[in-house]
N, C-alpha and C positions, 0 to 999 in steps of 0.2 A: 665453510660452505657459503657460496654467494647467495644473494637474496632471491634471484630468479629461480635457482634450484630449490630453495626452501619453499617458495610459492608453489612451484610445480609439484613438489612432494605433498604439501597439504591439500592442494586442490585435487590432484590425482588420486590421493588416498580417499578423500571424501567421495569422489565420483565412483570409485571402485566399490565403496561401501554401499552407496545408493543402488547401483546397478545389481550388486550381489543380493541385496535385500529384495529387490523387485523380482529377480529370478527365483529366489526362494519362495516368495509369496505370490507367485504368478496366478492371476485369476483364471479359473477354469469354467466358471458359470457366470450368467448375467447377474445373479445375486452377489457374487464375489466382486464382479466388475463395478457394479453400481453402489453396493452397500457393505462390502467386505464380509458378506455372509452374515451380517448382523451379530458378529461374535467378538467385537472389540471391547476390551476392558475399559471402564470409565477413566482411569488414570492415563492409560495409553491413549485413549481418544482425546482426553484433555490436552495432552502434550502435542498430539498431531493437530488438533484444532488450533492451538497456539501458533504452531509453525505455519499452518494454512493461512491464518489470519494476519500474522506479522510478516508482511510482504517486503519487497524491496523498498517500498515507500516508507515503511516503519524502520527498517534497518539502515538503509542507505540514505534516503532523502529527508526524512523528518527532522533529524538533528541538524542537517544543513539548513533547512528552512528556519528552524528556531534560531540557529547561530547567527544568521544574517538579518533576522527581523526582530527576534526577541519575543516579548510578551504576546504580541499580536498573533503569532503563529502557534501559540499554545492551544489555539482552537483545534489543531490536529489532535493533540493529546486528549482534550476533553471530548471531542466528537467521537473519535474512534473507541475510546474506552467506555464512554456512556452508551454508545450504540451496542457494544457487546453485552452490556448489562440488560438493555432492552431485549436483545435477542435471547439471552439466557432465561429471562423471566416471562416474557410474553409470547414467544414463538416456539422455541426449541422443544419443550416437553409436549406441547399440543400437536406439533407436526409429527413428532416421533410416535405419538399415540395413534395418529391417523394411519401410520403404517405403510406409506408409499415410498417409492425410490427417489422421486424427484419433486422439486417445488412445482413444476408445471403440472405434474400428475395430480398433486393436491388441488391446485386451482381448477383443473379440468373437472375433477370429481365433485368438489365442493360446489362449484357453480354449474354443475350438470350440463356442461357444454364443451364440445370439441373445439368450438371457436375460441372459448376462453383459454383452453389449453394451448391452442396455437398462438394466440396473442401473448400468453405468458412465455412461450418459447422464444418469440421474437424479442420481448423485453429482456429476457435472460441473456440471449446471445448478444444483444447490443451492449448491455451493461458489462458483461463478462469480457467481451472483446476489447472494450475500452480499457477495462482494468488490466487485462493481460499485457497491453502495450507498455504500461508502466513497469511491469515485471521484466519484460524483454529488454527495456531500456536499461534497467539495473544490471541485467546480465552482461550487456555490452560494455557498460562502464567498468564493472569489476574485471571482466576478462581483458579488456583493452589495457588496463593498467598493469595487472599483476602477471599476465603472460606476455606483456609488451607487444601486443598486436593491435590492429585497428578495432574500433567498436563493432564494425560490420562482421569481421571475422570472429570476434568474441561472441556476438549474438548468434551466429550460425553454429558455433560449437555448443553453446548452451542449448540451442534448440535440439541438437542431436542427442544430448544427454537426457533431456526431458523425454524425447521420443523413446529412448532406450528403456527407461523404467516406467513411464506412464502408460504407453500404448499396450504393453504386455501385462503389466501388473494391475492396471485398473485401480479401483478404490482399495482393494486389499493390499496391493503392492505399494500404492501411494501412502496409505496409512502408516505402515511400518517404516517406510522411507522418511516420512515427515517426522517421526519420532527421532530418528537419527539426525535429521536436519535441524530439529529444535535444539538438540544438545550442542551441535556444532555452532549454530548461530548465537545461542545465548552465551556460550563461552567466549566466542569471538567478540561479542559486544561488551560484556562486562569486564573481562580481564584487562583490556587496554584502558577502560574507564577507571578501574582500580589503580593502575599504575599512574595515570595522569592525575587523579585526585590526590594520591600520595605526594606526587611531585609538587603540586600547586598548593595544597592545603595541609598535608600530613594526615589526612583523614582517609581511611581505606574504603569507606562506603561513599560512592559518588553522590548519591542523593543528599547525604549530610554535608559532604564537601562543598556542594553548591552554596550552602549558607554558612560556610566557615571562613576564616581569615586566610589571606595569602599575603606574601611579602610585597612591598612596594618596589618600584624600580630603584636599583642600587642596593637593595637588601636592608635598608634602614627602616625598621618599623614594619607594621602590617596593617591591613585594612580588609574588610569583608570583600570576598571575591566579586560579588555582583556590584558592589559600590565601585570597585576598581574598574570593572568592565564598563560600567556606565560612564565613568569619567573619561576613559580612553576613547570610546566610540563617539562621545559628544565633542571631545577635543578635535576629532578628525572630521567633524561636520555631519556625522551620522545621527539618526534619531536615537533617543534614549533606549537602552535595551530593556529596561524593566517597566516602561510606561506603555499604556495603550495609545495607539495612533489611528487605528481603523475606526470607522463609524460603528455605532452599536448595532444598527440594523443588519449590516453585513456580517458582523461577528455572530449575532444570534442565529441568523438564517444559515450561515455556513456551518456552525456547530450543529444545529438541528439537522441539516442536510447530511452531514457525516454520520450523525447518530442513527437516523432512520435508514440511511443508506447501508450502514453496517448491518443493521438488523434484517435488511432485505437481500443481502448478498447470497446467492444460491450456493456458492461453493462452500461457504461456512455452514449454512443450514444443512447441507447434505451430510456433513460429518455426524450430525445427531441421528441420522438414519442407520448408523453402523453399530449401535449398541443394542444389547438384547432386549431391554425394557425401558419404560418411561422413566423410572427412578434413576436409571443409569444415565439417561440424557441430562437429568438435572445435576447429577454428580459430575458428569463430563464438563458441563458448563462451569461449575465451581472450580474444578481443577484447572481448566483452561484459563480462567481469570487469574489464578495464582501464578501460572507460568507466564502469562502475558505481563503481569505487574512487574516481574523482574526486569524486563526491558524498558517498560514505560516509566518506571520510577527513575531509571538511569538516564534516559534520553535527554531531559532538560539539562542535566549536568554535563553530558557529552557536548551538547551544543554550546553552552556558555564557556566551558573550558577550552574548547577548540577555537572559538572566536578570540579568546584572550591569547592563546598561544600564537595564532596567526598574526595578530596585531603586534605582539611582542617581537615576533620574527621580522616583521616588516619595519618596525621602529625599535631596534635594539637599544637605543639610547633614550627611549621615552619619546612621547609625542612632541616634545619641544626640542628634541635633538635631530639627528640625521636619520633618514630612511636607510634601508639596506642597500649596499652597493651592488651594481651589476657585476663587477668583477668578483665580489665575494660569492655570489651565487654560482659562478663558474668554478670556484676553487674550494670553498668551505664545505665539509661533509654535512653540516646541519641544513644545507640548502639543496642537497642532492635530490630530495623528494620533488622539488619544483621542476628540475630538469627532466626527471623521469615522467612526471605527470604532463609536462609540456608536450611530450611525444604523442600523447593520446589525443591532443587537440582540445582537452577540457580545461587547460590552464595555460595562460600566456601573459606576457608583459612586454612593455616597450619603453625605452628610455626616450621619451618625447622631447625633452629639453637638453639632452646630451650632457647632463651633469654627472653621469656615472652612478646615479642613485635611482632607486625605484620608489616613487612617492605613491603611497596608498592612502587615499582620503576621498571624501565625497565631493567630487568636483561640481555637483549641482547645488551645493549648499551656499547660501548667501553669507553665512558666518565664516566660511573658508575662503571666500573670494578675495578679501583683502590680504589675508595671510599668503595665499597662493601667488598673488601679484607681487607681493614684497619679496618672495623667495624665488621668483622666476619659474614657478611651476606651470605646466601647460596641461594639467588634467591628471586624473587618476591613471597611473601607469601600470597597475595590475589590470590589464585590459580584459581578461577572461578568467573567472573563477566559477566553474560550474558547481553549483551547490551539492550536486549528487556525489561529488568526490570527497566531501568533508570527512565522513566517518571512515571511509577507506584510507584516506591519507592521514588520519589523526595519529596513528602510531608512529608514522614517519616524521610528522611535524614535531611530535614529542620525543623523537629519537629513542624509541623503545627497541628492545631486542628484535632480531630478524624473525625469530619463531612467532612472535606476536603478530608481526605483519603478515606472515603466511597464514596464521589462524584467521585473521580478519578477512583475508582473501577468500578462504573457504567459507567463512560465515556469511559474507555478502552474497555469495553465489547460492548458498543454502537457502537464505531468505527469499531470494528471487525465484529460485527453482521450485521451492515448496509451494508457494502460492500459485505460480504459473501452472504447476501440475494440477492443483485443485480446480483452478478456473477452467483449464482445458478439459478436465473430466466432467465438469458441470455442462460445458458446451456439448461435448460428445454425447453425454447422457440425454440431453435435450433433443439432439438430432436423432439418435438411434432409438431411444425408448419412447419419447413423446411424439416426435414427428413421424418417423418411419413405422415403428411398431404400433403407436397409438393412433395414427391418422391414416397413413398411406397404405401400409401392408400389415393389417392386424393379424394375419395368419402366419407371419414370419416365425420360423423355428428359432429355438434358443441359440443354436449354433450360428445361424445366420445373423441374429441380432447381436451376438457377441462380436462377430466379424465386422458388422456395420459400425459398432461402437468404436472399434479399433481404427477403422478407416476414417471415421468422423474425427477421432482424436488426431490422427496424422494430418488431415486437412486443416484442422484448427491450429495445429502447431505451425504449419506452413503460412497460414494467413497472419497469425500473431507475429511471426518472425518478420514478414514483409512490412507490417504496420509498425513494428518496433524500430525499423530502420529510420523512420521519420516521425518521431513522437511529437505531439502538440505541446509539450512543456516538460518541466522536470518530472521525475517519476512520481512524486507525491502530488503534483498538480494534475497530472493526467489521471491518477487514481481518484482524485477528488471529483473529477467529472463523472467517472464511473459510479461513484457513490451517489451523486446527484441523480443519475439515471435510475439507479436501483431504488432510491428514495421515492421518486416520482411515479414509478410504475409497479414494482413488485411488493414493496412493504405495505402500501394501503390495501392491496388485494389480499395479502395474507392476514392482516389485522381484521379486515371486514369478514373474511372467510371464517375466522375463528370466533370472533366476538359479536357478530351480527347475523341474526337469522333472516333479516328482511332483505338484505342486498341480494339481488337475483342475478341470473346469468347475463341479461342485457346490461344491467347497471355495472357489473364488474368489467365487462368488455369495454363499455363506453368510458369508464373511469381509467382503466389502464391505458387505453389509446390516447385519451385526452392528456393525461399526465406525461406520457412518453413523448408525444408529438410536441406539446408545448415546451418541454424541457429541451428537446433536441433542437427545435427551431431557435429557441432563445440562445442556446450555447453557440450555434452556428452564426447567428446574427451578432452576438456580443464578441465572439472571437474573430469575426471577419472571414469566415470560411465559405461564404456563399460565392458560387462561381459567377463571374461577370460575363454574360453572353456577349460574344463578338470580340472579346479580348484574349481568350484562351488563358485566363489567369484568375487567381483569387485576389481580392483586394487585401491590402495590409491591415486596414482598420475599417470598421463600419460603426457609425454612431448609432448603436442600438442598446438602450439601457432602460429598464423599468424601475423608476424610483432609485436609480443608482445601484441596483442590485447586481453583484458580480455573477459571472457565469457559474463559478464554483459553488455559489450559494443558492442558485435558483431551484435546486432539487426540492427544497422545503416548500416552495410555492407550488411546484408541480404536484407534490403530494397532496396539498390542500385542494387543488383543482381535481385531482383523482378522487379523493373522498367526496367532495361536493357533487361532482357529476354522477358518481355511482349511486349516491343516496337519492338525488333528485330523479334520475332515470328509473331507479327501482320503485320509488313511490308512485310513479306514473305508469307503471307496467304491472304485469301479473305478479301475484304474491309467490314467494318461494314455496315449492312443494313440501308437503308435510314430512316426507321421508328425508329430505335434506335438512329440515329443521331438527329432526330427531338425530341425524348424523352430527350436526353441530353440537347438540346437547351432549351426545356421547363422547365427543372429543374434549369438551370442556370440563366435564365432571371429574373430580379427582379420585372417585372410588375405584380401587383396584390398581391405581397408578403405580404402586410400589412393586407389584409382582406380576401383573398380568402380561402374558406374551401377546403382543398386539397383532392384529390382522394385517 
């Protein structure tokens, strides 16, 4: 059976499973649409939470960013994992005890203000929409390669699949679909990693293989895998793989931004509203961390081993020998994956000096300039290697069996679709429950609210698809911006709502708006996205930087501004009403948390 047919079988079977589950678990009430009827078992919810949280950025993009940068991009691992721990310990149980359907509803009630609820809706939509762009980008990348179609066509197909199971299933359908998606994605991620770890180190556990020995070029002797990788990449003029190169300020702020952004993401928080009681929310968080760890302990090994395999393919005789020949790529089976990925537009090369070889090295390195001049090289000839393809191409690079490649195709799509569905559900819930039912038409019937939720979901899918066609970066980089926005706007409001009785409605609104506006303006300025009047264009670059802080790290600063503004304004305005103080106290106290059915 040819590879295309295998891919089609794996992807088609997984899609049939997702849609079948959604039909079986179709939401019939608003409670089922928003919170799965609050009847999800903690283990089931933990698995669904893991799938919801491990997005295309985790599955598709993160290992690619680690592979091509090394230690510096371990911040993604630390930030996302640490953020989940914050969410599990500081927010999830308390929000479940509050007993509402959405994050915006909690903020509106806690800060006794329809305006606060509306601002929370705006913050949620901005952060979730930015996040979902990364997921749709991942869908396009996976479809484009494995079904051998354009990214645009792949993205449209993915949008139709999400529509089929999320619009009708709601949270109830999405929950059980995400359980299936977790099983698919974790198998797709770990099985190739086990094969590759065995190939390179003889160790079946990738996390241990990362620190094991591998053979040197020519097969004579062995050396630690990371030592070999460091030597190869520095020989080619790239920065050392295992050393830090970013400045400490950006590393700390970026990691913090990812952490508190994770804890403030509404689509993950909503998962803890689906369990029967508060103790179940705590158990769900613990189980989710176990399921998440399976991928996150594997990701660093996937990145390092993939980078080593790519370099070995481009320099089959070692870095002091010859690069891979252009003619070989056209004829040798081990290079078929390059020609296949070239069709997607995400991988390309050019024989610039006409020597019949493809030189892959850092043509901006001073250390390589002399060597390049002596050999007649005219620059790096691997002209395009989109980092989002790395995990998906990894089995092909390692020449693994066809069924493994098909499984990875299904896994990549499962990761992107599971998170996309969660985000779109958060957006539609904010529009239908918080904006329409909570603000504009409070007398709306349950049937009308359910229909409005489905219509809002359909519109959100259409907008996300449109934005996914022109993403502002790699999947993980786009997601990082979303985390920054959530960190600066939603997380501080939730923390102050739970742990401070003094912050009032005016302070909360002022804080959320300050954090969101500051972060948005900084990102637009730093990224150069401001429209230039009279030119009908956006500038390529704008010199806008505060102490050298990158746009992906500015969310932590936005959060500090949010906290500061909220407290200052609250101290200068009326005190919080006593009934709100009593409400905060009732949410925080642990008495009865193990068994009480919450309001």
